[in-house]
N, C-alpha and C positions, 0 to 999 in steps of 0.2 A: 071405477077402474081407471087407472091413469095410463095414458098412452106412453109407450116406451120409445124414446128417440135415440138415434145413434149419436154417441158423443163426438164432438168435433175436436180435432187435435191429432196428435201422433198416435195412430192405431195401425194395426195390421190389416185393416179393412181397405180394399183397393177401390176406393171411390168415395164420393162425398155423400152426405145424408140425403141429398136431393136426387141421387142416382146419376149424376154427371160423372164422366171419367175424371180420374185424378190426373193432374198435370205432371206428375212425376213418373208416369209410365213411359217406357222408352218408345220412340216413334218407329222403331225398326221391328222386324219380325224376330221372334225367338226361335224360329225353325232354322236348321242348319242350311248353309249355302253350299251349292254344288261347286266342286272344283272345276276349273277350266283347264283342260289338258288335251294332249294329242291322243289319238287312237293308234298306237304304234303298231300293233299286230295287224289290225285291219288295213291300215295304210300300207304296211310292208307287203301284204298279200296282193293288194291291188297294184302296187308298183311292180311286183314280180310278174303279174299278169301282163302288164305293159311291156316289160322286158322280154317276156316270152314271145309276144307278138312281134317285137323288133327282131328277135333272133330268127324267127320263122321267115322273115323277108328274104334273106339271101339263100336259104336252104331250099332244096327240091321238095315239092309237095307230093309228087306222084312218082311211083317206082318205075313205071313203064316209060315215062317221058322226063326229060330234064327241064321241068318247068318250076321256076322258083315262085315264091310268094310275091316278089316284086314284079315278076312277069305277069302274074294274074291281076295284080292291082293296076299295072299299066294298061293291060288289055281292057279292063273295066273302064278306065278313063278314056281310052281311044274310041270305044263304041258304047257310050252311055245309054243309047236307045235300045241296045240288045243285052243289057246287063242281066235281065231276068231270063231271057230266052237262052242265053249261052251259059247260064249258071255261074256268072261271075259275081253275083251279089254275095254269095257265101264267103269267099275269101276276103272281099272288101269289108263285109260286116265284122269278121273276126279281127282283121288288122286295125280298122278304125275303132272298133270296140276296145281293143287293147290299148290304143292311144288314149281313149277317153278314161279307161280304168287307171292308166298311169296318172293322168291329171287329177282324178278323184282321190287316188292314193296320196298324192302330194298334198292335196287339200285336207286330208285326214290328219296330217301331221300338224296342222294349225290348231292352237288351243280352242276348245269349245266345250260347253257343258255336255253335249251329246252330239254324236255324228250320225244320227239316225237318218236324216234327210240324205246325206251323202251315201249312206248304205242302201237306201231305197233306189236312188239313181244308179248306183253300181249294180244292184240286182237286176234292174231293167236292162242295162247294157250287157250284163253277163248272160241273161236269158237270150237276148238277141244273138250274141256270139255263140251261145250253145246251139241255137237253131241253125246257125251258119255252119256248124260242125256236124250236127246230126243229119241234116238233109242229104249231103253227099254220101255219108255213110249208109243211110237207108237206100239211096238210089243205087248204090253199088252192091246191095244185098249183104251188107255188113262184112264184106271181104276186107279184112285188115291188111292183107298183103298188097293191096292196091296203092297204099299210101307210104310216103317216105318220111324222113326225119323232120322236115319242115312242117308237115301236117301235124305231127305229134307235138311239136312245140305249140302249134296253133290250138291243139286240144287243151293245153295247159291254160290258155287264156280264160275260157269260161269257168274252168274248174277253180283256179285261183281267185278269179273275180267273184265267184259265188261264195267261196269261203270267207274272203275279206268283207264282202258286203253283208253277209249274215252276221259276222262278228261285230260289225259296226251297228247293225240294226238292233241286235239283242243286248248290247252293252248300254246300260242306263247311266245316268249321271252318278258320279262318285261324291260321297259326302264325308266330311271329317269324322274321325272316330271319337 
């Protein structure tokens, strides 16, 4: 029996007879490359969360007293040692969380293959802001008449932040069609 050898020359065979790779194969991957682009909707929702936090600053948070969000933040900075005892950590968490969500929303407008890391960071900030909203509501027995317009803008911060963060987390890279 004669041993059959692969012919050398121009063939459809992708390799040489010795099993070494052919030098004409491309050095790049044949898989599609992900587009780098902004996450417009996720970024917009996070920017809106930051704007809602800014709007809540001059507005009254409590219906019974004329206390604005800015007054609460100032009181938190004046007595930082009593921030937890007096319950001032909640408005400060919501306001500064809104500021962080604004920055994360702006960063989501920068081109990237995916914005999942920013989405996870936004989710952590949104959960912290949500705790800052739910704790005073639970302490007051879920009496919604206690709060004024500024507080309801503050409620929008974790809600919009959660939506924008989840959008960024669950949107994967886009590939050409």
